[in-house]
PyMOL Python script that loads the backbone (N, CA, C, O; Angstrom):
from pymol import cmd

cmd.read_pdbstr("""\
ATOM      1  N   MET A   1      19.919  11.831  14.123  1.00  0.00           N
ATOM      2  CA  MET A   1      19.409  11.062  15.254  1.00  0.00           C
ATOM      3  C   MET A   1      18.101  10.387  14.841  1.00  0.00           C
ATOM      4  O   MET A   1      17.291  10.971  14.121  1.00  0.00           O
ATOM      5  N   HIS A   2      17.911   9.182  15.294  1.00  0.00           N
ATOM      6  CA  HIS A   2      16.726   8.409  14.940  1.00  0.00           C
ATOM      7  C   HIS A   2      15.506   8.902  15.701  1.00  0.00           C
ATOM      8  O   HIS A   2      15.628   9.332  16.848  1.00  0.00           O
ATOM      9  N   PRO A   3      14.329   8.848  15.081  1.00  0.00           N
ATOM     10  CA  PRO A   3      13.114   9.245  15.802  1.00  0.00           C
ATOM     11  C   PRO A   3      12.802   8.312  16.971  1.00  0.00           C
ATOM     12  O   PRO A   3      12.242   8.744  17.978  1.00  0.00           O
ATOM     13  N   LEU A   4      13.156   7.060  16.842  1.00  0.00           N
ATOM     14  CA  LEU A   4      12.999   6.107  17.943  1.00  0.00           C
ATOM     15  C   LEU A   4      14.385   5.572  18.285  1.00  0.00           C
ATOM     16  O   LEU A   4      15.123   5.143  17.398  1.00  0.00           O
ATOM     17  N   ARG A   5      14.733   5.595  19.542  1.00  0.00           N
ATOM     18  CA  ARG A   5      16.083   5.216  19.947  1.00  0.00           C
ATOM     19  C   ARG A   5      16.368   3.742  19.645  1.00  0.00           C
ATOM     20  O   ARG A   5      17.466   3.421  19.193  1.00  0.00           O
ATOM     21  N   HIS A   6      15.424   2.851  19.878  1.00  0.00           N
ATOM     22  CA  HIS A   6      15.619   1.421  19.653  1.00  0.00           C
ATOM     23  C   HIS A   6      14.525   0.911  18.716  1.00  0.00           C
ATOM     24  O   HIS A   6      13.384   1.364  18.803  1.00  0.00           O
ATOM     25  N   PRO A   7      14.850  -0.013  17.831  1.00  0.00           N
ATOM     26  CA  PRO A   7      13.835  -0.550  16.921  1.00  0.00           C
ATOM     27  C   PRO A   7      12.672  -1.223  17.650  1.00  0.00           C
ATOM     28  O   PRO A   7      11.557  -1.248  17.129  1.00  0.00           O
ATOM     29  N   ARG A   8      12.911  -1.766  18.841  1.00  0.00           N
ATOM     30  CA  ARG A   8      11.810  -2.417  19.554  1.00  0.00           C
ATOM     31  C   ARG A   8      10.744  -1.425  19.997  1.00  0.00           C
ATOM     32  O   ARG A   8       9.615  -1.817  20.295  1.00  0.00           O
ATOM     33  N   ASN A   9      11.093  -0.142  20.043  1.00  0.00           N
ATOM     34  CA  ASN A   9      10.098   0.874  20.389  1.00  0.00           C
ATOM     35  C   ASN A   9       9.097   1.095  19.268  1.00  0.00           C
ATOM     36  O   ASN A   9       8.113   1.814  19.444  1.00  0.00           O
ATOM     37  N   ALA A  10       9.340   0.482  18.120  1.00  0.00           N
ATOM     38  CA  ALA A  10       8.387   0.574  17.012  1.00  0.00           C
ATOM     39  C   ALA A  10       7.071  -0.097  17.374  1.00  0.00           C
ATOM     40  O   ALA A  10       6.033   0.211  16.788  1.00  0.00           O
ATOM     41  N   LEU A  11       7.111  -1.010  18.331  1.00  0.00           N
ATOM     42  CA  LEU A  11       5.865  -1.628  18.794  1.00  0.00           C
ATOM     43  C   LEU A  11       4.914  -0.589  19.378  1.00  0.00           C
ATOM     44  O   LEU A  11       3.697  -0.748  19.287  1.00  0.00           O
ATOM     45  N   ALA A  12       5.445   0.457  19.969  1.00  0.00           N
ATOM     46  CA  ALA A  12       4.589   1.508  20.542  1.00  0.00           C
ATOM     47  C   ALA A  12       3.802   2.222  19.451  1.00  0.00           C
ATOM     48  O   ALA A  12       2.671   2.649  19.680  1.00  0.00           O
ATOM     49  N   VAL A  13       4.389   2.352  18.276  1.00  0.00           N
ATOM     50  CA  VAL A  13       3.689   2.994  17.160  1.00  0.00           C
ATOM     51  C   VAL A  13       2.459   2.169  16.780  1.00  0.00           C
ATOM     52  O   VAL A  13       1.369   2.718  16.621  1.00  0.00           O
ATOM     53  N   GLY A  14       2.629   0.872  16.638  1.00  0.00           N
ATOM     54  CA  GLY A  14       1.505   0.003  16.293  1.00  0.00           C
ATOM     55  C   GLY A  14       0.532  -0.176  17.433  1.00  0.00           C
ATOM     56  O   GLY A  14      -0.668  -0.330  17.207  1.00  0.00           O
ATOM     57  N   ALA A  15       1.035  -0.159  18.663  1.00  0.00           N
ATOM     58  CA  ALA A  15       0.159  -0.345  19.822  1.00  0.00           C
ATOM     59  C   ALA A  15      -0.843   0.793  19.941  1.00  0.00           C
ATOM     60  O   ALA A  15      -1.946   0.589  20.449  1.00  0.00           O
ATOM     61  N   MET A  16      -0.485   1.978  19.485  1.00  0.00           N
ATOM     62  CA  MET A  16      -1.440   3.095  19.543  1.00  0.00           C
ATOM     63  C   MET A  16      -2.675   2.793  18.711  1.00  0.00           C
ATOM     64  O   MET A  16      -3.795   3.047  19.155  1.00  0.00           O
ATOM     65  N   PHE A  17      -2.491   2.255  17.512  1.00  0.00           N
ATOM     66  CA  PHE A  17      -3.631   1.936  16.657  1.00  0.00           C
ATOM     67  C   PHE A  17      -4.442   0.776  17.223  1.00  0.00           C
ATOM     68  O   PHE A  17      -5.670   0.777  17.139  1.00  0.00           O
ATOM     69  N   VAL A  18      -3.762  -0.206  17.796  1.00  0.00           N
ATOM     70  CA  VAL A  18      -4.467  -1.340  18.399  1.00  0.00           C
ATOM     71  C   VAL A  18      -5.280  -0.866  19.601  1.00  0.00           C
ATOM     72  O   VAL A  18      -6.401  -1.330  19.807  1.00  0.00           O
ATOM     73  N   LEU A  19      -4.730   0.052  20.397  1.00  0.00           N
ATOM     74  CA  LEU A  19      -5.477   0.591  21.534  1.00  0.00           C
ATOM     75  C   LEU A  19      -6.672   1.426  21.090  1.00  0.00           C
ATOM     76  O   LEU A  19      -7.723   1.392  21.729  1.00  0.00           O
ATOM     77  N   VAL A  20      -6.522   2.161  20.017  1.00  0.00           N
ATOM     78  CA  VAL A  20      -7.654   2.929  19.487  1.00  0.00           C
ATOM     79  C   VAL A  20      -8.756   1.993  19.018  1.00  0.00           C
ATOM     80  O   VAL A  20      -9.934   2.257  19.258  1.00  0.00           O
ATOM     81  N   SER A  21      -8.389   0.906  18.352  1.00  0.00           N
ATOM     82  CA  SER A  21      -9.408  -0.040  17.892  1.00  0.00           C
ATOM     83  C   SER A  21     -10.089  -0.731  19.070  1.00  0.00           C
ATOM     84  O   SER A  21     -11.297  -0.964  19.032  1.00  0.00           O
ATOM     85  N   ALA A  22      -9.331  -1.061  20.117  1.00  0.00           N
ATOM     86  CA  ALA A  22      -9.935  -1.674  21.303  1.00  0.00           C
ATOM     87  C   ALA A  22     -10.848  -0.684  22.016  1.00  0.00           C
ATOM     88  O   ALA A  22     -11.922  -1.053  22.490  1.00  0.00           O
ATOM     89  N   GLY A  23     -10.420   0.569  22.089  1.00  0.00           N
ATOM     90  CA  GLY A  23     -11.271   1.591  22.711  1.00  0.00           C
ATOM     91  C   GLY A  23     -12.541   1.812  21.928  1.00  0.00           C
ATOM     92  O   GLY A  23     -13.609   1.986  22.514  1.00  0.00           O
ATOM     93  N   PHE A  24     -12.444   1.808  20.609  1.00  0.00           N
ATOM     94  CA  PHE A  24     -13.630   1.956  19.775  1.00  0.00           C
ATOM     95  C   PHE A  24     -14.576   0.783  19.984  1.00  0.00           C
ATOM     96  O   PHE A  24     -15.790   0.970  20.066  1.00  0.00           O
ATOM     97  N   LEU A  25     -14.029  -0.422  20.071  1.00  0.00           N
ATOM     98  CA  LEU A  25     -14.849  -1.609  20.271  1.00  0.00           C
ATOM     99  C   LEU A  25     -15.546  -1.579  21.629  1.00  0.00           C
ATOM    100  O   LEU A  25     -16.717  -1.942  21.740  1.00  0.00           O
ATOM    101  N   LEU A  26     -14.821  -1.146  22.660  1.00  0.00           N
ATOM    102  CA  LEU A  26     -15.382  -1.166  24.019  1.00  0.00           C
ATOM    103  C   LEU A  26     -16.328  -0.011  24.308  1.00  0.00           C
ATOM    104  O   LEU A  26     -17.305  -0.186  25.036  1.00  0.00           O
ATOM    105  N   PHE A  27     -16.057   1.168  23.750  1.00  0.00           N
ATOM    106  CA  PHE A  27     -16.821   2.353  24.141  1.00  0.00           C
ATOM    107  C   PHE A  27     -17.851   2.802  23.120  1.00  0.00           C
ATOM    108  O   PHE A  27     -18.544   3.790  23.362  1.00  0.00           O
ATOM    109  N   ALA A  28     -17.982   2.120  21.991  1.00  0.00           N
ATOM    110  CA  ALA A  28     -18.944   2.543  20.974  1.00  0.00           C
ATOM    111  C   ALA A  28     -20.378   2.352  21.466  1.00  0.00           C
ATOM    112  O   ALA A  28     -21.197   3.263  21.346  1.00  0.00           O
ATOM    113  N   GLU A  29     -20.683   1.207  22.003  1.00  0.00           N
ATOM    114  CA  GLU A  29     -22.045   0.932  22.479  1.00  0.00           C
ATOM    115  C   GLU A  29     -22.462   1.836  23.640  1.00  0.00           C
ATOM    116  O   GLU A  29     -23.550   2.409  23.583  1.00  0.00           O
ATOM    117  N   PRO A  30     -21.651   1.992  24.690  1.00  0.00           N
ATOM    118  CA  PRO A  30     -22.067   2.865  25.792  1.00  0.00           C
ATOM    119  C   PRO A  30     -22.250   4.326  25.377  1.00  0.00           C
ATOM    120  O   PRO A  30     -23.033   5.045  25.997  1.00  0.00           O
ATOM    121  N   LEU A  31     -21.547   4.771  24.348  1.00  0.00           N
ATOM    122  CA  LEU A  31     -21.672   6.149  23.893  1.00  0.00           C
ATOM    123  C   LEU A  31     -22.780   6.325  22.863  1.00  0.00           C
ATOM    124  O   LEU A  31     -22.999   7.432  22.371  1.00  0.00           O
ATOM    125  N   GLY A  32     -23.478   5.247  22.534  1.00  0.00           N
ATOM    126  CA  GLY A  32     -24.620   5.343  21.641  1.00  0.00           C
ATOM    127  C   GLY A  32     -24.312   5.159  20.173  1.00  0.00           C
ATOM    128  O   GLY A  32     -25.159   5.463  19.333  1.00  0.00           O
ATOM    129  N   TYR A  33     -23.138   4.676  19.835  1.00  0.00           N
ATOM    130  CA  TYR A  33     -22.771   4.439  18.441  1.00  0.00           C
ATOM    131  C   TYR A  33     -22.863   2.955  18.137  1.00  0.00           C
ATOM    132  O   TYR A  33     -22.729   2.125  19.036  1.00  0.00           O
ATOM    133  N   GLY A  34     -23.086   2.621  16.895  1.00  0.00           N
ATOM    134  CA  GLY A  34     -23.064   1.230  16.489  1.00  0.00           C
ATOM    135  C   GLY A  34     -21.634   0.776  16.286  1.00  0.00           C
ATOM    136  O   GLY A  34     -20.781   1.557  15.864  1.00  0.00           O
ATOM    137  N   ILE A  35     -21.375  -0.469  16.581  1.00  0.00           N
ATOM    138  CA  ILE A  35     -20.025  -1.010  16.407  1.00  0.00           C
ATOM    139  C   ILE A  35     -19.850  -1.432  14.956  1.00  0.00           C
ATOM    140  O   ILE A  35     -20.622  -2.237  14.435  1.00  0.00           O
ATOM    141  N   ASP A  36     -18.848  -0.894  14.321  1.00  0.00           N
ATOM    142  CA  ASP A  36     -18.500  -1.270  12.960  1.00  0.00           C
ATOM    143  C   ASP A  36     -17.321  -2.232  13.046  1.00  0.00           C
ATOM    144  O   ASP A  36     -16.174  -1.812  13.195  1.00  0.00           O
ATOM    145  N   PHE A  37     -17.616  -3.531  12.948  1.00  0.00           N
ATOM    146  CA  PHE A  37     -16.567  -4.528  13.128  1.00  0.00           C
ATOM    147  C   PHE A  37     -15.528  -4.477  12.014  1.00  0.00           C
ATOM    148  O   PHE A  37     -14.373  -4.846  12.226  1.00  0.00           O
ATOM    149  N   ALA A  38     -15.925  -4.030  10.841  1.00  0.00           N
ATOM    150  CA  ALA A  38     -14.944  -3.882   9.768  1.00  0.00           C
ATOM    151  C   ALA A  38     -13.944  -2.782  10.115  1.00  0.00           C
ATOM    152  O   ALA A  38     -12.752  -2.921   9.842  1.00  0.00           O
ATOM    153  N   GLY A  39     -14.417  -1.695  10.712  1.00  0.00           N
ATOM    154  CA  GLY A  39     -13.529  -0.618  11.119  1.00  0.00           C
ATOM    155  C   GLY A  39     -12.573  -1.049  12.218  1.00  0.00           C
ATOM    156  O   GLY A  39     -11.396  -0.690  12.202  1.00  0.00           O
ATOM    157  N   VAL A  40     -13.080  -1.820  13.172  1.00  0.00           N
ATOM    158  CA  VAL A  40     -12.231  -2.322  14.253  1.00  0.00           C
ATOM    159  C   VAL A  40     -11.157  -3.244  13.687  1.00  0.00           C
ATOM    160  O   VAL A  40      -9.996  -3.171  14.088  1.00  0.00           O
ATOM    161  N   THR A  41     -11.546  -4.113  12.756  1.00  0.00           N
ATOM    162  CA  THR A  41     -10.592  -5.033  12.146  1.00  0.00           C
ATOM    163  C   THR A  41      -9.531  -4.275  11.356  1.00  0.00           C
ATOM    164  O   THR A  41      -8.348  -4.609  11.421  1.00  0.00           O
ATOM    165  N   MET A  42      -9.947  -3.264  10.616  1.00  0.00           N
ATOM    166  CA  MET A  42      -8.989  -2.507   9.811  1.00  0.00           C
ATOM    167  C   MET A  42      -8.041  -1.695  10.688  1.00  0.00           C
ATOM    168  O   MET A  42      -6.859  -1.586  10.361  1.00  0.00           O
ATOM    169  N   LEU A  43      -8.522  -1.123  11.790  1.00  0.00           N
ATOM    170  CA  LEU A  43      -7.632  -0.409  12.702  1.00  0.00           C
ATOM    171  C   LEU A  43      -6.621  -1.364  13.337  1.00  0.00           C
ATOM    172  O   LEU A  43      -5.452  -1.017  13.508  1.00  0.00           O
ATOM    173  N   PHE A  44      -7.074  -2.556  13.680  1.00  0.00           N
ATOM    174  CA  PHE A  44      -6.177  -3.559  14.251  1.00  0.00           C
ATOM    175  C   PHE A  44      -5.102  -3.946  13.237  1.00  0.00           C
ATOM    176  O   PHE A  44      -3.922  -4.031  13.577  1.00  0.00           O
ATOM    177  N   ALA A  45      -5.518  -4.180  11.984  1.00  0.00           N
ATOM    178  CA  ALA A  45      -4.555  -4.530  10.935  1.00  0.00           C
ATOM    179  C   ALA A  45      -3.610  -3.364  10.650  1.00  0.00           C
ATOM    180  O   ALA A  45      -2.427  -3.575  10.382  1.00  0.00           O
ATOM    181  N   LEU A  46      -4.126  -2.139  10.707  1.00  0.00           N
ATOM    182  CA  LEU A  46      -3.285  -0.966  10.500  1.00  0.00           C
ATOM    183  C   LEU A  46      -2.226  -0.860  11.597  1.00  0.00           C
ATOM    184  O   LEU A  46      -1.087  -0.482  11.324  1.00  0.00           O
ATOM    185  N   GLY A  47      -2.591  -1.188  12.824  1.00  0.00           N
ATOM    186  CA  GLY A  47      -1.627  -1.176  13.920  1.00  0.00           C
ATOM    187  C   GLY A  47      -0.493  -2.155  13.698  1.00  0.00           C
ATOM    188  O   GLY A  47       0.671  -1.834  13.938  1.00  0.00           O
ATOM    189  N   ILE A  48      -0.832  -3.343  13.243  1.00  0.00           N
ATOM    190  CA  ILE A  48       0.200  -4.342  12.968  1.00  0.00           C
ATOM    191  C   ILE A  48       1.099  -3.872  11.826  1.00  0.00           C
ATOM    192  O   ILE A  48       2.321  -4.002  11.901  1.00  0.00           O
ATOM    193  N   ALA A  49       0.494  -3.329  10.773  1.00  0.00           N
ATOM    194  CA  ALA A  49       1.275  -2.869   9.623  1.00  0.00           C
ATOM    195  C   ALA A  49       2.164  -1.683   9.994  1.00  0.00           C
ATOM    196  O   ALA A  49       3.307  -1.611   9.544  1.00  0.00           O
ATOM    197  N   MET A  50       1.663  -0.758  10.799  1.00  0.00           N
ATOM    198  CA  MET A  50       2.459   0.406  11.194  1.00  0.00           C
ATOM    199  C   MET A  50       3.645  -0.015  12.059  1.00  0.00           C
ATOM    200  O   MET A  50       4.745   0.516  11.903  1.00  0.00           O
ATOM    201  N   ALA A  51       3.430  -0.958  12.962  1.00  0.00           N
ATOM    202  CA  ALA A  51       4.536  -1.431  13.803  1.00  0.00           C
ATOM    203  C   ALA A  51       5.599  -2.115  12.952  1.00  0.00           C
ATOM    204  O   ALA A  51       6.793  -1.908  13.165  1.00  0.00           O
ATOM    205  N   LEU A  52       5.173  -2.926  11.993  1.00  0.00           N
ATOM    206  CA  LEU A  52       6.123  -3.621  11.131  1.00  0.00           C
ATOM    207  C   LEU A  52       6.912  -2.636  10.276  1.00  0.00           C
ATOM    208  O   LEU A  52       8.132  -2.754  10.163  1.00  0.00           O
ATOM    209  N   MET A  53       6.236  -1.677   9.680  1.00  0.00           N
ATOM    210  CA  MET A  53       6.924  -0.713   8.829  1.00  0.00           C
ATOM    211  C   MET A  53       7.842   0.204   9.639  1.00  0.00           C
ATOM    212  O   MET A  53       8.934   0.540   9.182  1.00  0.00           O
ATOM    213  N   ALA A  54       7.414   0.609  10.830  1.00  0.00           N
ATOM    214  CA  ALA A  54       8.284   1.441  11.665  1.00  0.00           C
ATOM    215  C   ALA A  54       9.548   0.669  12.032  1.00  0.00           C
ATOM    216  O   ALA A  54      10.641   1.235  12.035  1.00  0.00           O
ATOM    217  N   TYR A  55       9.405  -0.611  12.340  1.00  0.00           N
ATOM    218  CA  TYR A  55      10.576  -1.423  12.662  1.00  0.00           C
ATOM    219  C   TYR A  55      11.512  -1.541  11.463  1.00  0.00           C
ATOM    220  O   TYR A  55      12.726  -1.392  11.603  1.00  0.00           O
ATOM    221  N   VAL A  56      10.952  -1.806  10.294  1.00  0.00           N
ATOM    222  CA  VAL A  56      11.774  -1.975   9.094  1.00  0.00           C
ATOM    223  C   VAL A  56      12.507  -0.677   8.755  1.00  0.00           C
ATOM    224  O   VAL A  56      13.697  -0.701   8.441  1.00  0.00           O
ATOM    225  N   LEU A  57      11.806   0.451   8.817  1.00  0.00           N
ATOM    226  CA  LEU A  57      12.428   1.714   8.464  1.00  0.00           C
ATOM    227  C   LEU A  57      13.510   2.129   9.462  1.00  0.00           C
ATOM    228  O   LEU A  57      14.552   2.653   9.069  1.00  0.00           O
ATOM    229  N   ILE A  58      13.266   1.898  10.730  1.00  0.00           N
ATOM    230  CA  ILE A  58      14.230   2.308  11.750  1.00  0.00           C
ATOM    231  C   ILE A  58      15.417   1.349  11.804  1.00  0.00           C
ATOM    232  O   ILE A  58      16.560   1.779  11.953  1.00  0.00           O
ATOM    233  N   ALA A  59      15.143   0.051  11.683  1.00  0.00           N
ATOM    234  CA  ALA A  59      16.236  -0.923  11.731  1.00  0.00           C
ATOM    235  C   ALA A  59      17.127  -0.820  10.501  1.00  0.00           C
ATOM    236  O   ALA A  59      18.318  -1.118  10.583  1.00  0.00           O
ATOM    237  N   GLY A  60      16.576  -0.405   9.364  1.00  0.00           N
ATOM    238  CA  GLY A  60      17.357  -0.314   8.149  1.00  0.00           C
ATOM    239  C   GLY A  60      18.039   1.020   7.926  1.00  0.00           C
ATOM    240  O   GLY A  60      18.825   1.159   6.989  1.00  0.00           O
ATOM    241  N   SER A  61      17.756   2.004   8.766  1.00  0.00           N
ATOM    242  CA  SER A  61      18.373   3.300   8.571  1.00  0.00           C
ATOM    243  C   SER A  61      19.792   3.305   9.155  1.00  0.00           C
ATOM    244  O   SER A  61      20.062   2.609  10.134  1.00  0.00           O
ATOM    245  N   PRO A  62      20.694   4.084   8.556  1.00  0.00           N
ATOM    246  CA  PRO A  62      22.063   4.103   9.063  1.00  0.00           C
ATOM    247  C   PRO A  62      22.138   4.752  10.443  1.00  0.00           C
ATOM    248  O   PRO A  62      21.404   5.695  10.738  1.00  0.00           O
ATOM    249  N   ARG A  63      23.010   4.250  11.260  1.00  0.00           N
ATOM    250  CA  ARG A  63      23.184   4.798  12.611  1.00  0.00           C
ATOM    251  C   ARG A  63      24.234   5.914  12.554  1.00  0.00           C
ATOM    252  O   ARG A  63      25.329   5.720  12.025  1.00  0.00           O
ATOM    253  N   GLU A  64      23.894   7.064  13.095  1.00  0.00           N
ATOM    254  CA  GLU A  64      24.837   8.195  13.077  1.00  0.00           C
ATOM    255  C   GLU A  64      25.151   8.630  14.488  1.00  0.00           C
ATOM    256  O   GLU A  64      25.925   9.566  14.688  1.00  0.00           O
TER     257      GLU A  64
END
""", "prot")
cmd.dss("prot")
cmd.show_as("cartoon", "prot")
cmd.util.cbc("prot")
cmd.orient("prot")
């Protein structure tokens, strides 16, 4: 059985990283931390890459 029922659900995998980067961007200043824009950019890029790879791996796996 596939870990994700439909390949389009792979977007949820990448959306988690994008939401973490948005949360870091929005809540870093109020919590007293400096915003590291390189970290936000890398988390955003990681979200896109994770969604793409999850889609490729799930769409290419045999259906049982």
